[in-house]
C-alpha positions as CSV (number, residue, x, y, z in Angstrom):
1,M,23.4,0.3,-100.1
2,S,21.3,-0.6,-97.2
3,Q,19.8,1.9,-94.8
4,P,20.2,1.4,-91.1
5,T,17.1,0.2,-89.3
6,P,15.8,2.8,-86.9
7,T,15.7,1.7,-83.2
8,P,12.2,1.7,-81.7
9,T,11.6,4.5,-79.2
10,P,10.1,3.5,-75.9
11,D,6.5,4.5,-75.2
12,P,6.2,7.8,-73.3
13,L,5.4,7.7,-69.7
14,P,1.7,8.1,-68.9
15,L,0.7,11.6,-68.0
16,P,-0.2,12.2,-64.3
17,T,-3.8,13.0,-63.5
18,P,-4.3,16.7,-62.7
19,P,-5.2,17.6,-59.1
20,A,-8.7,18.4,-58.1
21,S,-9.9,21.8,-59.2
22,G,-10.2,24.6,-56.7
23,T,-14.0,24.4,-56.9
24,T,-14.2,20.8,-56.0
25,S,-11.6,21.0,-53.2
26,A,-13.4,24.0,-51.7
27,L,-16.9,22.4,-51.9
28,V,-16.1,19.6,-49.5
29,P,-15.3,21.8,-46.5
30,L,-18.3,23.9,-47.3
31,L,-20.6,20.9,-47.3
32,V,-19.1,19.7,-44.0
33,L,-19.7,23.1,-42.4
34,V,-23.3,23.2,-43.6
35,F,-23.9,19.7,-42.3
36,V,-22.4,20.6,-38.9
37,L,-24.5,23.8,-38.6
38,L,-27.6,21.9,-39.6
39,V,-27.0,19.2,-36.9
40,I,-26.5,22.0,-34.3
41,V,-29.7,23.8,-35.3
42,I,-31.7,20.5,-35.2
43,G,-30.1,19.5,-31.9
44,A,-31.0,22.9,-30.4
45,G,-34.6,22.5,-31.6
46,L,-34.8,19.1,-30.0
47,L,-33.3,20.3,-26.8
48,Y,-35.9,23.2,-26.7
49,V,-38.8,20.8,-27.3
50,T,-37.5,18.4,-24.7
51,A,-37.2,21.2,-22.1
52,A,-40.6,22.7,-22.9
53,H,-42.4,19.3,-23.0
54,P,-40.6,16.8,-20.7
55,A,-43.0,14.0,-21.7
56,L,-41.4,14.0,-25.1
57,A,-38.0,13.2,-23.8
58,M,-38.3,9.4,-24.3
59,P,-39.8,9.5,-27.8
60,L,-37.2,12.0,-29.0
61,T,-34.4,9.9,-27.5
62,V,-35.7,6.9,-29.4
63,A,-36.1,8.9,-32.6
64,A,-32.5,10.3,-32.3
65,A,-31.1,6.8,-31.7
66,G,-32.9,5.6,-34.9
67,V,-31.6,8.5,-37.0
68,T,-28.1,7.9,-35.6
69,I,-28.2,4.2,-36.7
70,V,-29.4,5.2,-40.2
71,F,-26.6,7.8,-40.5
72,T,-24.0,5.3,-39.2
73,I,-25.0,2.6,-41.7
74,T,-25.0,5.1,-44.5
75,G,-21.6,6.4,-43.6
76,V,-20.1,2.9,-43.4
77,L,-21.6,2.0,-46.8
78,I,-20.3,5.2,-48.4
79,A,-16.8,4.5,-46.9
80,L,-16.9,0.9,-48.2
81,L,-18.1,1.8,-51.7
82,S,-15.9,4.9,-52.3
83,P,-12.7,4.4,-54.3
84,H,-9.6,4.3,-52.3
85,R,-7.1,7.1,-52.8
86,R,-3.4,6.2,-53.2
């Protein structure tokens, strides 16, 4: 008497990855809000200094342009190096 050979069962489907936790998903908007508020405070300070001391208008403009270039390059590098979501 021979026993029937069992048929192999297919591999189970891979489990889906869980969504981001509530803490992580709430942290990003908070960081964006803090960054925007910080930019507004610094911009208001620079506006005040420029109004109080008009001779500093040109050096502050050059400094702001330099900082803008650094932030732009950093943002582009982060966007290029970050993993793409599907």
